[in-house]
Each structure stands twice: as structure tokens, then as C-alpha cells.
C-alpha positions as CSV (number, residue, x, y, z in Angstrom):
1,M,-0.4,30.4,-13.2
2,N,1.7,30.5,-16.5
3,K,-0.2,30.2,-19.9
4,I,1.1,30.1,-23.1
5,V,-1.1,31.2,-25.9
6,R,0.0,31.0,-29.7
7,A,-2.6,31.9,-32.5
8,H,-2.5,30.8,-36.1
9,F,-0.1,28.0,-35.3
10,P,0.5,25.9,-38.1
11,V,-0.8,22.2,-37.6
12,E,2.6,21.0,-39.5
13,K,4.8,22.4,-36.5
14,L,2.9,20.4,-34.1
15,P,4.2,17.2,-32.6
16,Q,3.2,13.9,-34.2
17,E,0.7,12.7,-31.0
18,L,-1.2,16.3,-31.5
19,R,-1.5,16.4,-35.2
20,V,-3.1,12.9,-35.0
21,G,-6.6,13.6,-36.9
22,L,-5.8,17.0,-37.9
23,D,-5.4,18.7,-41.2
24,L,-2.1,19.6,-41.3
25,T,-3.0,22.5,-44.0
26,R,-4.4,24.2,-41.7
27,K,-3.7,26.3,-38.6
28,A,-4.7,26.3,-34.8
29,T,-4.7,28.2,-31.9
30,I,-2.1,26.4,-29.5
31,T,-2.8,26.7,-25.7
32,V,-0.1,25.9,-22.9
33,E,-1.2,25.8,-19.2
34,L,0.8,24.9,-16.2
35,E,-1.2,22.5,-13.9
36,E,-2.1,24.1,-10.4
37,N,-0.8,21.3,-8.1
38,G,2.1,20.2,-10.7
39,S,3.1,16.5,-11.0
40,S,1.1,14.4,-9.2
41,D,4.4,12.4,-8.8
42,S,6.2,15.1,-6.9
43,P,5.6,14.7,-2.4
44,M,3.7,17.1,-1.0
45,S,5.1,19.7,1.2
46,F,5.2,19.9,5.2
47,L,2.5,23.1,4.6
48,D,0.3,21.3,2.1
49,I,0.2,18.4,4.7
50,F,-0.9,20.6,7.3
51,A,-3.5,22.7,5.4
52,A,-4.7,19.4,4.4
53,R,-6.0,18.0,8.0
54,E,-9.1,17.7,8.5
55,P,-10.6,18.2,12.1
56,P,-11.0,17.4,15.0
57,F,-8.1,18.5,15.9
58,R,-6.6,17.3,19.3
59,K,-4.4,19.6,21.9
60,K,-0.9,18.3,22.7
61,E,-2.1,17.1,26.5
62,E,-5.0,14.8,24.9
63,I,-2.3,13.2,22.4
64,D,0.7,12.8,25.0
65,D,-2.2,11.4,27.8
66,D,-2.9,8.6,24.7
67,L,0.6,8.1,24.2
68,R,0.9,7.3,27.9
69,A,-1.9,5.1,28.0
70,D,-1.0,3.2,25.1
71,R,2.6,2.5,26.9
72,E,1.6,1.5,29.8
73,E,-1.1,-0.7,28.2
74,W,2.5,-2.0,26.2
75,G,4.3,-2.3,29.7
76,R,6.6,0.2,28.9
């Protein structure tokens, strides 16, 4: 994980939204860390999806049998 720490950073140099309510004559310690999972707007990778699956895991044959039964029920 990437992390940046800047000690004794002038508060007056912070972006406006970070300066709200702070004394502009003081100094601050700034820590910037990237989020673990990245942006929530980014799609999950195949490996993320595969890792997130929950048991019970079905065998290929079980899935095939269910599909065959569905097709027979639908008349195909």
C-alpha cells in the first residue's frame, strides 16, 4: 500500500475543502493513503469475483444435469 506523510505542512497551502475550520497560521501533518480496493466505480476482476464466491461449490456434472432438466422442462 502506498502512503505519503508530510509533517509541518502549512495549513494555508491545503486545498480549500481541507482548510475549513482550521487555523491558517498553523502547520499540520498530512497523511495520504490509497484505498485498498480502489474506486467503488471500478468493475470487479474475474479473480475478485471468483474469490468472492461462497460455498457450496457445484461440480460441472451437477450444473450440466440441472441445465438438461431445465431444457427438458422448457421443451427444447
